[in-house]
C-alpha positions in Angstrom: 0.0 0.0 0.0 1.3 3.4 -0.9 -0.4 5.1 2.0 -3.2 7.4 2.6 -3.2 11.0 1.2 -5.1 14.1 1.9 -6.6 16.5 4.4 -10.3 16.5 4.9 -12.2 19.1 6.9 -15.4 17.5 8.4 -18.3 18.4 10.6 -19.1 16.4 13.6 -22.8 16.0 14.7 -24.0 16.4 18.2 -23.8 12.7 18.8 -20.1 12.6 17.8 -20.6 11.1 14.4 -18.3 12.0 11.4 -18.9 11.0 7.8 -15.8 9.6 6.2 -15.2 11.5 3.0 -15.7 9.4 -0.1 -12.1 10.3 -1.4 -10.7 8.9 1.8 -13.0 5.8 1.9 -11.8 4.9 -1.6 -8.2 4.6 -0.2 -9.2 2.0 2.4 -8.7 -1.7 1.9 -12.1 -3.3 1.5 -10.9 -6.2 3.6 -11.2 -4.2 6.8 -15.0 -4.2 6.3 -15.3 -0.6 7.7 -13.5 -1.6 11.0 -11.2 0.8 12.8 -9.7 1.5 16.2 -9.4 5.1 17.4 -7.1 6.1 20.1 -5.1 9.0 21.6 -2.3 10.2 19.5 0.6 12.5 19.9 0.3 16.3 20.1 -3.3 16.0 21.3 -4.7 14.5 18.2 -6.6 11.2 17.8 -5.4 8.4 15.6 -7.8 6.3 13.5 -6.3 3.0 12.6 -7.8 0.8 9.9 -8.2 -2.5 11.8 -5.4 -4.3 9.9 -3.0 -1.6 10.9 -4.2 -1.7 14.5 -3.4 -5.4 14.5 0.1 -4.8 13.2 1.0 -2.2 15.8 -0.6 -4.0 18.7 1.4 -7.1 17.8 4.6 -5.0 18.3 3.3 -3.4 21.5 2.3 -6.8 22.9 5.9 -8.0 22.5 7.2 -5.5 25.1 8.5 -7.0 28.3 6.0 -5.8 30.9 8.3 -6.7 33.7 10.0 -3.4 32.7 8.3 -0.4 34.4 8.7 1.9 31.5 7.2 -0.6 29.1 4.2 -1.1 31.5 3.6 2.6 31.6 3.8 2.8 27.8 1.4 -0.1 27.3 -1.1 1.3 29.7 -1.1 4.7 28.1 -1.1 3.3 24.6 -4.2 1.2 25.2 -6.0 3.9 27.3 -9.1 4.9 25.5 -8.6 2.6 22.5 -12.1 2.0 21.0 -13.2 -0.2 18.1 -15.4 1.6 15.6 -17.4 0.4 12.5 -18.6 2.5 9.7 -22.4 2.7 9.8 -24.6 2.5 6.7 -24.1 6.2 6.1 -20.3 5.9 6.2 -20.1 7.5 9.6 -18.0 6.7 12.6 -19.1 7.5 16.2 -16.2 9.0 18.1 -16.2 8.5 21.8 -16.8 11.6 23.9 -13.8 11.1 26.2 -11.5 11.0 23.1 -13.1 14.1 21.6 -12.5 15.9 24.9 -8.8 14.7 24.8 -8.4 16.2 21.4 -10.4 19.3 22.2 -12.6 18.5 19.2 -16.1 20.0 19.1 -18.1 20.9 16.0 -15.4 20.7 13.3 -12.4 18.4 12.8 -9.7 17.7 10.3 -8.9 14.2 9.0 -5.2 14.2 8.1 -4.3 11.0 6.2 -0.7 10.0 6.8 1.1 6.8 5.7 -1.1 4.1 7.1 -3.3 5.9 9.6 -5.7 8.9 9.8 -5.1 11.6 12.4 -8.1 13.4 13.7 -7.4 17.0 14.7 -9.0 20.1 16.1 -8.5 22.3 13.0 -7.0 25.2 15.0 -4.5 22.9 16.8 -3.5 21.3 13.4 -2.9 24.8 11.9 -0.8 25.8 14.8 1.3 22.6 14.6 1.7 23.0 10.8 2.6 26.7 10.9 6.3 26.4 10.2 7.6 28.5 7.3 9.3 27.1 4.2 12.8 27.6 5.6 11.9 25.8 8.8 10.6 22.9 6.8 13.7 22.9 4.6 15.9 22.6 7.8 13.6 19.9 9.2 13.7 17.9 5.9 17.5 18.1 5.8 17.8 16.8 9.4 15.3 14.0 8.9 16.0 13.0 5.3 19.3 14.5 4.4 21.3 11.3 4.9 18.9 9.3 2.7 19.6 8.9 -1.0 16.1 9.1 -2.4 17.3 8.4 -5.9 18.3 4.9 -5.0 16.0 2.2 -6.4 15.0 0.1 -3.3 14.1 -3.0 -5.5 
């Protein structure tokens, strides 16, 4: 899979339901049958995992040695609030209230597709996070990707 692409502003109804945009739904593997897991993410966003991706990441988390205190703390926090979701007949997901509160999400949200997950953001928080100028991004790109030869063919 090449990964998800796009940013999608969405409304959230008073019950906490969000309609998955058609352009994003087309990018999903039909094998997941509309199943997801939503959980807390970094920088106060939520992360929507297609169910197959959730299984991959939890397989890694479940290999941690829980006799190690740091690992136990991580596992507890990682699973805290994780909730399975299923698309309804109108292609909506129902986001749990406690996770909406964590992300400070009320009437509007932004779905930011990245690699193999979809981040769910308060739009103002997302804009603040993404407000670096082009020179800052250039410096970040050099620090993160500067040692990679992107012209090499990986095959």
